C-alpha positions as CSV (number, residue, x, y, z in Angstrom):
1,X,-9.7,8.6,-7.3
2,X,-11.1,8.4,-11.0
3,X,-13.8,6.4,-12.0
4,X,-12.9,2.5,-12.6
5,X,-15.1,2.4,-15.7
6,X,-12.9,5.6,-17.3
7,X,-9.3,3.6,-16.6
8,X,-7.8,2.4,-19.9
9,X,-4.3,1.5,-21.1
10,X,-1.1,-0.4,-20.3
11,X,-0.1,0.5,-16.8
12,X,2.5,-1.8,-17.1
13,X,6.4,-0.9,-18.3
14,X,8.7,-4.5,-17.8
15,X,12.2,-2.9,-18.1
16,X,11.2,-0.6,-15.2
17,X,10.0,-3.9,-13.5
18,X,13.9,-6.0,-14.2
19,X,15.5,-2.5,-12.9
20,X,13.5,-2.6,-9.1
21,X,13.8,-6.3,-8.9
22,X,17.6,-5.7,-8.7
23,X,17.4,-3.1,-6.1
24,X,14.7,-4.2,-4.2
25,X,16.7,-7.7,-3.9
26,X,20.2,-5.9,-3.4
27,X,18.6,-3.8,-1.4
28,X,16.6,-6.5,1.0
29,X,20.0,-8.3,1.1
30,X,22.1,-5.7,2.6
31,X,19.5,-4.4,5.8
32,X,14.4,-5.4,7.9
33,X,-24.0,2.8,30.8
34,X,-28.1,3.1,29.7
35,X,-27.1,6.0,28.2
36,X,-24.5,4.9,26.7
37,X,-26.2,1.6,25.2
38,X,-28.9,4.1,23.6
39,X,-26.1,5.8,21.6
40,X,-24.6,2.5,20.3
41,X,-27.5,1.2,19.3
42,X,-28.1,4.4,17.6
43,X,-24.7,4.4,15.4
44,X,-25.5,1.0,14.1
45,X,-27.3,1.1,11.2
46,X,-31.0,-0.1,10.8
47,X,-32.2,-2.9,8.6
48,X,-32.8,-0.2,5.6
49,X,-30.0,1.8,5.6
50,X,-27.2,-1.0,6.4
51,X,-24.3,-0.3,3.5
52,X,-24.0,-4.8,3.2
53,X,-27.1,-6.5,3.8
54,X,-27.7,-9.1,5.0
55,X,-24.7,-8.8,7.3
56,X,-21.4,-9.9,7.0
57,X,-19.6,-11.3,10.1
58,X,-16.5,-11.7,11.1
59,X,-14.2,-14.6,10.0
60,X,-13.2,-16.9,12.8
61,X,-9.9,-17.3,13.6
62,X,-8.0,-14.4,13.3
63,X,-5.8,-15.0,15.9
64,X,-4.0,-17.7,12.9
65,X,-3.1,-17.3,9.4
66,X,-5.8,-17.5,6.8
67,X,-5.3,-19.5,4.0
68,X,-6.5,-18.8,0.2
69,X,-6.3,-21.1,-2.2
70,X,-5.4,-19.0,-5.7
71,X,-3.3,-21.1,-9.3
72,X,-3.4,-24.6,-7.0
73,X,-1.2,-22.8,-4.3
74,X,-2.5,-22.8,-0.7
75,X,-1.2,-19.0,0.2
76,X,-1.5,-17.4,3.3
77,X,-2.2,-14.2,4.6
78,X,-3.1,-12.2,8.4
79,X,-6.3,-10.4,8.5
80,X,-7.6,-7.8,11.4
81,X,-10.5,-6.2,11.8
82,X,-11.6,-3.6,13.9
83,X,-12.8,-4.2,17.7
84,X,-16.5,-2.6,16.3
85,X,-16.9,-4.5,13.3
86,X,-20.8,-5.4,12.6
87,X,-20.8,-6.5,9.4
88,X,-23.3,-4.0,8.3
89,X,-21.4,-1.0,8.0
90,X,-18.4,-0.7,5.1
91,X,-15.1,-0.1,6.8
92,X,-11.9,0.8,4.7
93,X,-8.9,-1.9,3.7
94,X,-5.7,-1.4,4.2
95,X,-3.3,-3.9,1.8
96,X,-0.1,-4.4,4.1
97,X,3.3,-5.8,2.2
98,X,6.7,-6.8,3.3
99,X,10.0,-6.8,2.0
100,X,12.2,-9.2,0.5
101,X,12.7,-12.4,2.4
102,X,10.0,-11.0,4.9
103,X,6.8,-12.3,6.5
104,X,3.5,-11.3,7.0
105,X,4.4,-11.9,10.8
106,X,7.8,-10.1,10.6
107,X,6.3,-6.7,8.8
108,X,3.4,-7.2,11.0
109,X,5.0,-7.1,14.2
110,X,7.4,-4.0,12.5
111,X,4.8,-2.1,11.3
112,X,1.7,-2.5,13.9
113,X,-0.2,-1.7,11.2
114,X,-3.0,-4.3,12.2
115,X,-2.9,-2.7,15.7
116,X,-2.7,1.0,14.3
117,X,-4.9,0.5,11.6
118,X,-8.1,-1.4,13.4
119,X,-7.9,1.4,16.3
120,X,-8.9,3.1,13.3
121,X,-11.4,1.4,12.1
122,X,-9.6,-0.3,8.9
123,X,-9.8,-3.8,8.2
124,X,-6.1,-4.9,7.5
125,X,-4.8,-7.4,5.2
126,X,-0.8,-8.9,5.6
127,X,-0.4,-11.4,3.0
128,X,2.8,-13.5,2.5
129,X,4.5,-13.8,-1.1
130,X,6.3,-17.0,-1.7
131,X,9.9,-18.2,-2.0
132,X,12.1,-20.2,0.3
133,X,12.3,-18.7,3.6
134,X,14.8,-15.5,3.2
135,X,14.0,-14.9,-0.3
136,X,10.5,-14.7,-0.2
137,X,9.7,-11.4,-2.4
138,X,6.8,-10.4,-4.6
139,X,7.0,-11.3,-8.5
140,X,6.2,-7.8,-9.8
141,X,8.3,-7.9,-12.8
142,X,5.8,-10.6,-14.0
143,X,8.6,-13.5,-14.4
144,X,6.4,-16.2,-16.2
145,X,8.6,-18.7,-13.6
146,X,7.3,-16.5,-10.7
147,X,4.3,-16.6,-9.1
148,X,0.9,-14.3,-10.7
149,X,0.9,-12.0,-8.0
150,X,-1.5,-9.7,-9.4
151,X,-3.3,-12.2,-10.4
152,X,-3.1,-13.4,-6.4
153,X,-3.4,-10.0,-4.8
154,X,-7.1,-9.4,-7.2
155,X,-8.6,-12.6,-6.2
156,X,-7.8,-12.4,-2.6
157,X,-9.6,-8.6,-2.2
158,X,-12.6,-9.7,-4.4
159,X,-13.2,-12.7,-1.6
160,X,-12.5,-10.4,1.0
161,X,-15.0,-7.6,0.2
162,X,-17.1,-10.3,-0.9
163,X,-16.9,-11.8,2.3
164,X,-16.6,-8.9,4.3
165,X,-18.5,-6.0,4.5
166,X,-15.7,-3.1,3.0
167,X,-16.0,-0.1,1.3
168,X,-14.5,-0.3,-2.0
169,X,-14.1,3.0,-2.6
170,X,-11.9,3.3,0.8
171,X,-9.3,0.2,0.0
172,X,-5.5,1.3,0.1
173,X,-2.3,-0.5,-0.3
174,X,0.8,0.2,1.8
175,X,4.5,-1.5,1.2
176,X,7.5,-2.0,2.3
177,X,11.1,-2.2,-0.4
178,X,10.5,-5.3,-2.7
179,X,6.7,-4.2,-1.4
180,X,6.9,-0.8,-1.8
181,X,7.6,-1.3,-5.5
182,X,5.0,-4.2,-5.8
183,X,2.8,-1.3,-4.5
184,X,3.5,1.2,-7.0
185,X,3.2,-1.0,-10.0
186,X,-0.3,-2.5,-8.4
187,X,-1.8,0.8,-7.6
188,X,-2.2,1.1,-11.1
189,X,-3.5,-2.7,-12.5
190,X,-7.1,-2.9,-13.4
191,X,-9.4,-2.7,-11.8
192,X,-7.5,0.4,-10.2
193,X,-8.9,-0.6,-6.5
194,X,-6.7,1.7,-4.7
195,X,-7.7,5.1,-3.4
196,X,-4.1,5.9,-2.5
197,X,-0.7,4.2,-2.8
198,X,2.3,3.7,0.6
199,X,5.8,3.5,-0.2
200,X,8.6,3.0,2.3
201,X,11.9,2.4,1.4
202,X,11.7,1.9,-2.5
203,X,10.0,4.9,-4.5
204,X,9.5,4.6,-8.3
205,X,8.1,6.3,-10.7
206,X,4.6,6.2,-11.9
207,X,3.5,3.1,-14.5
208,X,-0.2,5.0,-15.0
209,X,-0.1,5.3,-18.1
210,X,-2.7,8.1,-17.5
211,X,-3.4,10.9,-14.6
212,X,-6.8,9.4,-14.6
213,X,-5.9,6.0,-13.1
214,X,-3.5,7.3,-10.8
215,X,-4.2,6.7,-7.1
216,X,-2.6,9.6,-4.6
217,X,1.1,8.6,-3.4
218,X,2.8,9.0,-0.3
219,X,6.6,7.7,0.1
220,X,9.1,8.3,3.2
221,X,12.5,7.2,1.6
222,X,16.3,7.9,4.2
223,X,18.7,9.4,2.8
224,X,21.3,6.5,3.6
225,X,19.4,4.1,2.2
226,X,22.5,1.1,1.3
227,X,20.5,0.0,-1.5
228,X,17.9,1.7,-2.8
229,X,19.8,4.9,-3.4
230,X,17.8,8.3,-2.3
231,X,20.5,10.3,-4.9
232,X,20.1,7.8,-7.6
233,X,22.1,6.2,-9.4
234,X,24.1,2.8,-9.7
235,X,22.2,0.2,-8.7
236,X,23.8,-2.1,-6.5
237,X,24.4,-5.9,-8.3
238,X,23.4,-4.7,-11.5
239,X,24.1,-2.1,-14.5
240,X,20.5,-0.4,-14.4
241,X,19.8,2.9,-12.4
242,X,17.0,4.8,-10.8
243,X,16.3,8.3,-10.6
244,X,17.0,10.4,-7.4
245,X,13.9,10.6,-5.1
246,X,12.9,14.0,-5.5
247,X,13.4,13.4,-9.3
248,X,10.5,11.0,-8.8
249,X,8.3,13.0,-6.9
250,X,8.9,16.2,-9.1
251,X,7.7,13.5,-12.2
252,X,4.3,12.0,-10.1
253,X,3.7,16.6,-10.2
254,X,4.0,16.2,-13.9
255,X,2.1,13.4,-14.8
256,X,-0.8,14.2,-12.1
257,X,-1.0,17.6,-13.2
258,X,-0.3,19.1,-9.9
259,X,0.1,22.8,-8.8
260,X,4.2,23.8,-9.6
261,X,4.3,25.2,-6.3
262,X,4.8,22.4,-3.3
263,X,4.6,22.7,0.0
264,X,7.6,21.8,1.7
265,X,8.3,21.7,6.1
266,X,10.5,19.9,8.5
267,X,7.6,18.1,10.6
268,X,10.1,16.7,13.1
269,X,14.0,16.4,13.5
270,X,15.4,15.3,10.2
271,X,12.6,14.2,8.8
272,X,11.3,16.7,5.5
273,X,8.0,16.6,3.8
274,X,7.3,17.7,0.6
275,X,4.3,17.8,-0.7
276,X,2.1,18.4,-4.6
277,X,-1.3,19.5,-4.5
278,X,-4.2,20.3,-6.4
279,X,-3.5,17.8,-8.5
280,X,-6.1,15.9,-11.1
281,X,-8.8,14.1,-9.2
282,X,-7.9,15.8,-6.5
283,X,-4.8,13.6,-5.7
284,X,-1.8,14.6,-3.7
285,X,1.5,13.6,-4.3
286,X,4.4,13.4,-0.6
287,X,7.5,12.7,0.1
288,X,8.8,12.5,3.7
289,X,13.2,12.3,3.6
290,X,14.5,10.7,6.3
291,X,18.2,12.5,7.3
292,X,20.2,9.9,7.8
293,X,18.0,7.1,7.6
294,X,18.6,4.1,6.2
295,X,16.5,0.7,4.6
296,X,14.4,0.4,7.3
297,X,10.0,1.1,8.7
298,X,10.7,4.3,10.0
299,X,9.0,4.1,13.6
300,X,6.5,7.4,12.6
301,X,5.8,5.7,9.4
302,X,2.7,3.7,10.1
303,X,1.4,7.0,11.8
304,X,1.8,9.1,8.7
305,X,0.7,6.2,5.9
306,X,-3.0,6.0,8.6
307,X,-3.3,9.9,8.6
308,X,-2.4,10.3,4.4
309,X,-5.1,7.5,3.7
310,X,-7.4,9.2,6.5
311,X,-7.3,12.1,4.0
312,X,-7.8,10.5,1.0
313,X,-11.5,9.2,0.6
314,X,-11.5,8.1,-2.7
315,X,-15.0,8.1,-4.8
């Protein structure tokens, strides 16, 4: 991931946002011993070499939704920390975004990101979008009548990195459907927090103005997605069209100045991986194609996304 101080320029394209809003709404509507103790003590940082000094303790009430006030509105999110979180050793963080009509609870249950992420040492935060039940969505088009979700996420992550011992070079974002589109836009927004981004069921073209501001990306997309067409074409419920997923991946290759020849393999039955490496600043662009897959979060997705995040430790 490039230095945050070198990233400039406008990152947001309203025309792409308007197109994807119709896309994601339509898609969502159509589919959801003593020696051991001594060793452990040696592994903990001393007071002089702790990443966070003073230590930042584990918040209370992690079994309940947390509340964060932004813009005069109380927003909710779920927070999970590793069992060995000590407040002194900086841990990476994953932001996990649900799709249209979803919630932090349902998305967390579906993805198991908190359980699997914390087992690997990640802090996992899963926020709720605003909206009436069944229509909650992330306002990635910046509709002036909608929530300032870009501001909310920035403020929430600032609060969490202030209160918890977080490795700010290893902050990641993953999303599904409407949350996937938001992930694509969010990863190109100041202050450029994310070392890598994962998009499931909505693979959008990069909105980063320059390669220096572009995080590594992984996408997972089903060929039989009923609302976000893998092959591209007319958006259900609207006049806009989207490019094919493979064309989007190739656009990342060009934008990131990657090696022109991709690595391709079938990683499991009906799941094909195509990856561009050798990109600017060591970034990668990877697409997993699920042959016959629909508009869902595949069973393999969480482990695959976390493997990708593990492989991209940031600056």
